[in-house]
C-alpha positions as CSV (number, residue, x, y, z in Angstrom):
1,M,-23.7,-1.0,1.5
2,A,-22.0,-0.3,4.6
3,D,-23.8,-3.2,6.7
4,R,-22.3,-5.6,9.2
5,D,-21.6,-8.2,6.8
6,T,-19.7,-6.2,4.6
7,D,-17.8,-4.4,7.4
8,A,-16.9,-8.0,8.6
9,A,-15.8,-9.3,5.5
10,L,-13.4,-6.2,5.1
11,G,-12.5,-6.3,8.8
12,G,-11.0,-10.0,8.2
13,H,-8.4,-8.9,6.0
14,L,-8.2,-5.1,7.5
15,R,-7.0,-5.1,11.2
16,D,-4.4,-5.1,13.9
17,Q,-2.0,-3.0,12.2
18,N,0.9,-2.9,14.9
19,A,0.8,-6.9,15.2
20,T,1.3,-7.0,11.7
21,A,4.1,-4.6,11.2
22,E,6.2,-6.1,13.8
23,K,6.4,-9.2,12.0
24,K,7.6,-7.5,8.3
25,P,10.9,-6.5,7.7
26,K,11.8,-2.8,8.3
27,N,11.9,-1.9,4.7
28,E,8.5,-3.5,3.5
29,H,5.8,-1.1,3.4
30,R,2.1,-2.0,3.0
31,W,0.5,-0.4,-0.1
32,I,-3.0,0.8,-0.8
33,W,-3.8,1.6,-4.6
34,F,-6.9,3.5,-5.2
35,V,-8.4,2.8,-8.6
36,T,-10.4,6.1,-9.2
37,G,-12.3,8.0,-11.7
38,P,-16.1,8.6,-13.1
39,T,-18.5,6.3,-13.2
40,A,-18.2,3.5,-16.1
41,C,-14.4,4.3,-16.6
42,G,-13.7,0.6,-15.8
43,K,-12.5,0.8,-12.0
44,T,-14.0,-2.3,-11.1
45,T,-12.4,-4.1,-14.2
46,V,-8.9,-2.7,-13.9
47,A,-8.9,-3.2,-10.0
48,K,-9.7,-6.5,-10.1
49,A,-7.1,-7.3,-13.1
50,L,-4.3,-5.7,-10.7
51,A,-5.5,-7.8,-7.5
52,K,-5.5,-10.7,-9.5
53,N,-1.8,-10.1,-11.3
54,L,-0.2,-8.8,-8.2
55,H,-2.0,-11.0,-5.7
56,F,-3.5,-8.1,-3.8
57,T,-6.6,-7.9,-1.6
58,Y,-9.8,-6.5,-3.7
59,V,-11.9,-4.1,-1.8
60,E,-15.1,-2.9,-3.7
61,G,-15.5,0.9,-2.5
62,D,-19.1,1.2,-3.4
63,D,-19.8,-1.6,-0.9
64,Y,-19.4,1.1,1.8
65,H,-22.0,3.5,0.5
66,P,-24.9,4.0,2.7
67,K,-28.2,2.6,1.5
68,A,-29.3,6.1,1.1
69,N,-26.5,7.1,-1.2
70,V,-27.2,3.7,-3.4
71,E,-31.1,4.5,-3.5
72,K,-30.0,8.3,-4.6
73,M,-27.8,7.4,-7.4
74,S,-30.3,4.6,-8.5
75,R,-32.7,7.4,-9.0
76,G,-30.3,9.4,-11.0
77,E,-29.8,12.0,-8.6
78,P,-25.9,13.3,-8.0
79,L,-24.3,12.7,-4.7
80,T,-23.6,15.9,-2.7
81,D,-20.3,16.3,-0.6
82,A,-22.3,15.8,2.3
83,D,-23.5,12.4,1.1
84,R,-20.0,11.4,0.0
85,A,-18.2,12.5,3.4
86,G,-19.2,9.3,5.3
87,W,-18.5,7.0,2.8
88,L,-14.8,8.5,2.3
89,Q,-14.4,8.6,5.9
90,A,-15.3,5.0,6.3
91,L,-12.7,4.0,3.6
92,A,-10.2,6.0,5.2
93,E,-10.5,4.6,8.7
94,H,-10.5,1.2,7.3
95,E,-7.2,1.5,5.0
96,T,-5.2,2.0,8.2
97,A,-6.0,-1.1,9.9
98,A,-3.5,-3.8,8.3
99,P,-4.7,-7.5,7.3
100,P,-3.3,-10.6,8.6
101,T,-0.4,-11.8,6.2
102,S,-1.5,-15.4,7.0
103,S,-4.8,-15.2,5.2
104,S,-4.4,-12.4,2.4
105,S,-2.1,-9.8,0.8
106,P,-1.0,-6.9,2.9
107,H,-1.5,-4.5,-0.1
108,L,-5.0,-3.3,-1.2
109,V,-6.6,-2.3,-4.2
110,I,-9.6,-0.4,-3.5
111,T,-12.2,1.2,-5.9
112,C,-13.2,4.8,-5.5
113,S,-14.4,7.4,-7.6
114,A,-12.3,10.3,-5.5
115,L,-13.4,12.9,-7.9
116,K,-12.3,16.0,-6.1
117,R,-8.7,16.6,-4.7
118,H,-10.5,16.9,-1.2
119,Y,-11.9,13.8,-1.7
120,R,-8.5,12.2,-2.4
121,D,-7.0,14.2,0.5
122,I,-9.4,12.3,3.1
123,L,-8.1,9.0,1.8
124,R,-4.4,10.2,1.7
125,A,-5.0,11.0,5.4
126,G,-4.5,7.6,6.5
127,S,-1.0,7.5,5.9
128,E,-0.4,10.1,8.6
129,H,-1.7,7.5,11.1
130,A,0.2,4.6,10.1
131,G,4.1,5.0,9.1
132,D,4.4,1.9,7.0
133,L,1.5,2.8,4.7
134,R,1.9,4.2,1.2
135,I,-1.1,5.3,-0.8
136,R,-1.2,5.9,-4.4
137,F,-4.0,6.6,-7.0
138,I,-4.8,5.4,-10.6
139,F,-7.0,7.8,-12.2
140,L,-8.8,6.3,-15.3
141,N,-9.4,9.0,-17.8
142,A,-11.7,8.9,-20.8
143,P,-13.9,11.4,-22.8
144,E,-17.2,12.0,-21.2
145,E,-19.0,10.7,-24.3
146,V,-17.1,7.6,-24.4
147,L,-17.9,7.0,-20.8
148,R,-21.9,7.5,-21.1
149,E,-22.0,5.5,-24.2
150,R,-20.2,2.7,-21.9
151,A,-22.9,3.4,-18.7
152,M,-25.9,3.0,-21.4
153,K,-24.5,-0.4,-22.4
154,R,-23.8,-1.9,-18.7
155,K,-26.6,-3.8,-17.0
156,G,-27.2,-4.2,-13.1
157,H,-25.4,-1.0,-11.8
158,F,-26.9,1.5,-9.7
159,A,-24.8,4.5,-11.2
160,G,-26.6,4.8,-14.8
161,A,-25.6,7.0,-17.9
162,N,-27.6,10.0,-16.4
163,L,-24.7,10.4,-13.6
164,V,-22.1,10.8,-16.2
165,R,-22.5,14.4,-16.7
166,S,-22.8,15.4,-12.9
167,Q,-19.6,13.6,-12.1
168,F,-17.8,15.5,-15.0
169,E,-19.3,18.7,-13.4
170,T,-17.8,17.6,-10.0
171,L,-14.5,16.1,-11.3
172,E,-11.1,18.0,-10.2
173,M,-8.6,16.1,-12.9
174,P,-5.6,15.4,-11.0
175,D,-2.3,16.9,-12.3
176,P,0.6,14.6,-11.4
177,N,3.0,17.0,-13.4
178,K,2.8,20.2,-11.2
179,K,4.5,20.8,-7.8
180,E,2.7,19.9,-4.9
181,E,2.6,23.7,-3.8
182,E,1.1,24.5,-7.3
183,G,-1.6,21.9,-6.6
184,G,-0.1,19.0,-8.2
185,E,-0.8,15.4,-7.2
186,G,2.6,13.3,-7.5
187,D,0.9,10.3,-6.1
188,V,-1.6,10.1,-8.9
189,V,-0.9,8.2,-12.3
190,V,-3.3,9.2,-15.0
191,V,-4.2,6.2,-17.4
192,D,-6.1,7.1,-20.5
193,V,-8.7,4.1,-21.0
194,D,-10.2,4.8,-24.4
195,R,-8.4,1.9,-25.6
196,G,-8.7,-2.0,-25.2
197,P,-9.3,-3.3,-21.6
198,E,-6.4,-5.8,-21.8
199,E,-3.7,-2.8,-22.9
200,V,-5.3,-0.8,-20.0
201,E,-4.8,-3.5,-17.5
202,R,-1.3,-4.3,-18.6
203,N,-0.4,-0.9,-18.3
204,V,-1.5,-0.3,-14.8
205,V,0.1,-3.4,-13.5
206,Q,3.1,-2.4,-15.3
207,V,2.6,1.3,-13.5
208,V,2.2,-0.5,-10.0
209,R,5.2,-2.9,-10.3
210,E,7.5,0.1,-11.4
211,E,6.5,2.2,-8.6
212,M,6.6,-0.2,-5.8
213,G,9.7,-1.5,-7.2
214,R,11.4,2.2,-6.6
215,E,10.7,2.2,-3.3
216,E,10.7,-1.6,-2.3
217,G,13.8,-2.7,-4.2
218,D,14.6,-6.1,-3.6
219,Y,11.7,-6.6,-1.0
220,L,9.2,-6.0,-3.6
221,R,7.0,-9.2,-3.4
222,V,4.0,-9.2,-5.3
223,N,3.9,-12.3,-7.4
């Protein structure tokens, strides 16, 4: 929930972008990887594995849902665009402030369902306000029946199995293979997750290494 404690915790490693940027070499960018997809696709598990393996700073996007959103999902009611607007905007605003490199990685991995193209566009907008920022998305893909079964088995999460159907109704599947003018999203990598979790995690870590390596070259320092 978006409260003072959560904001303070995230603010501790997401602040003072300009001061941090001056200390970084000119050819090193700050990266944000959003791990996205419907409920029960494994966003938290994959994002934590990515953060651990590459020493990124992990941010749980669900913590920025207002209390009303959490209560609504706990009752099995799907969120509307209006419900999501404030949550997405909060994430977009926080992503543009850089963390102090002395205490945490400048690179972030953030969980967020980001089901629609419009939602992803809101998160992309951060890069327009911070020249050193690179934003990419990992979309975790699995059949609806697989995610419904997973959601039924997990405990202690406010988003239950009854939300899977509504999320698939909302979902606008990204197509990274189309050209941008044709509606493609070249900054999204689609990863199938209807396989073993360790294989999925290895795949995602490799994807991120390769993408960052192409742009950062010798200045890729994620280990």
